[in-house]
N, C-alpha and C positions, 0 to 999 in steps of 0.2 A: 502493500499500500504506500511505501515513503513515497518511494514514486509519482506519483498522485499526487500525494502532497505537496512533489516540487511544482506540480503541474499548476496545482492551486493556488499556489503563492503567484505564480504568471498571472493567471486570471484573476486574481484579486487585486496585485498591482495597478495591472491593465482596468481594471471597472472602479478601482480608485481615481485614477486617471482620467478618466471617462466621465467621473462623477452618474455612474450606469447606479443606482438601486437597488433594479430588478436582478441583477446578476451578483450585486454585494449579496440579496437576502437567500438567493438558490447556494451562495458559496458559506451561508454561516447557518451554526444551529443555533434555535430561536432561542437558549441561553447566554447568546454568544459576551464573551468581558471583552471589551475592542479599548486597550488603553491608547491614546490617540500623541500622536508630535503637540497639537493644535491643543490638548488639555491641561498635557505638562507644562505648558509656556499659560495658561490661564493663573498657574498655580492650584488647581482640580486638584481629586485625587486623581484625575487619569479617565478617568473608565466610562465610557458611555456602554451599555450595557441591553442585549434582547436587540430585537429585529425593529424597536421603537428609535434604540438610542443609535444606533448604526441613522437611522435616517433621520435623528437630531445632528448626528455626527456632519453629514455631507449640506445640512444645512449651514452649522456654523462654519463648516471651511468654507464655504461658498458667500456665506458674512464676514470673514477675515481675510478672505486671501484673494485678490486679484485673477493670482495664476498658482497652483499647488500641484507640481510630477514630481512623481517617483522614478529613478533609474535604479534598476537592480543591477546591481556587478557581481553578485555570485550570490549562491544559495548552497548552503547544507543540511545536509538530510543528518537527524538525531534522534533520530526515531518516528515520535507522536509530534513531534516537533521539527520545526526547519525554521535554521536562520538566513537572515536574507542579510543581508549587507548590500548598501543601497545609497544614492545621493539625493539629496531633497532640494529641488527648485521650486523657492516659491518669492514670490512678490506681497505686500498686504492692501490690502482694498484700500484704506483708509491712510498710510504712511506711505506705500509706496517703497517701503524698505524692502530692499532683495535679504533674500534668504537662501546661501550654499551651502551647506552642510552632506557632511558624513553621517551617515547614522545606518542602527542596527535595528533588526525584527528582529521576535519569535512570532512564529505564526505555530498552532496549537492546534492539534488536532487529539481528538480520542476516535477510540476504534467502537465500535457500533452508530455511530453515526452517519455513517458513507463516508465513503473516499472523498478530500475534498472538504469537509466538511469544518468549520473554524469551532471553538469552542472557545480558542481564545489569542487576543494578537496584539502585541505589546512594541510600544518602541521604548528604544537604548537609545545613550549618547554618543556612548562606543561600542567597540566589539563586546572588548573586554566585562563589559559590566553586562551585556546578551549574554554571555557565556556562563559568566560567574552564575546569573538566574535560571541558567538551564543547569546548573551543578557541571560545569566545566570550568577551564581553565587554558588559555592558548600558551 
């Protein structure tokens, strides 16, 4: 199933970049916990929960950012979790601030939810932090 999960990560990032809610809901377990870059910046606990949370995330994304694109550099299969390292390119809607950062994401799947069904998505500022959260280190 792990190759299917890596493919799901590619689909997820493409759907985020397109703001494709239908595709995101198809990939997400109804009880998904989504911890995003956007929420981390706001100082909240960083979590959007469930399908309603994903809907709110896309609204928040459009409200805050004029442009927001994630590029994938690599994906590492860690079993039921996939580490994705990539880059964010964004421009603030009201500030015009340009953001270009290297980021890491842990995409977690649970057996029994079907291939490519997310139960958790979490953003990290560094690859080391993501690996530590996954119980690994470089």
